[in-house]
N, C-alpha and C positions, 0 to 999 in steps of 0.2 A: 164529305170530301175524302177520297181514298188516297193515302200516302203510300208510296212504294219505297221499299228499302233497297237501296242500290249497294250491293256488296263491294263492288269495285271502288266506289267513292269512299266507302268506309275504310278500306285498306289503304288507300292513298292518303286519307286524312290521318290515319293512325301512324303511317310511316313518316309523314311530315311532322307530326307532333313529336315523335321519338327523335327525329333529326334535330329539331329545334331545341329540345331538352338537352341532348348531348352537346350541341354547338354552344349553348350557353354555359355548360359545365366545364368546357375546356378553358384553361387559363392561358393568357397570351404568353409567348416565350420571352418577350422583351418587357416584362413588367417593371415599373420604376422601383428603384431600391429605396426602401424606407429604413431609416435608422442606421445609415451606413457609418456615420461618424459619431464617436463618443467623446465627451469632454470630461475632464476631471481635474481636480486640484488637491494638493496635499501640502499644507503649510505654505511654503513660498515656491512651490513647483506647480506648473500648469502643463497638462498633457492633452493632446488630441490623438485619438486612435482611429485609424481607418479599419473597420471591421472586415472589409472585403479583401484587403491586401495584407493586413497585419502590420502596416507601417505605423510608427509612433513618432509624433513630434513632441518635444518637451522644451520647456524654458524655465530657467530659474528667474524669478522676478523678485525685486525688492520694491518696497512701497514707492509709488510715483515714478519710478524709472522705466517701467514697462510702457508708459504712455508715449514715449518718444521713439522707441525701437520699432522699426518696420520689418525687421528680419523675421519675426514670428508670423506676421501677416502675409508675407510674400508666398507665392505658390512654391511648393516643394517638389512637384513632379513636372517635368517638361510637358508642354501641351502637345497633343498629337500622338503621344506614345501611351500604350496601354499595357 
């Protein structure tokens, strides 16, 4: 059985392979943010840091009084604004 080598098909296949490799290497522009918020504590202070905006929330806590306060857990940025 004689097999013929088609040069045109070879170049189309090579071009498609290169296209797929480059398409897979491109990162999406709207990738999810990972590790945006950092939490920390120092003695009786608790901090939340938004690494994207640089905004910091802090609270002085005393033993067992932080359980009733909802101020720290409420949203700090208005919804819909960026």
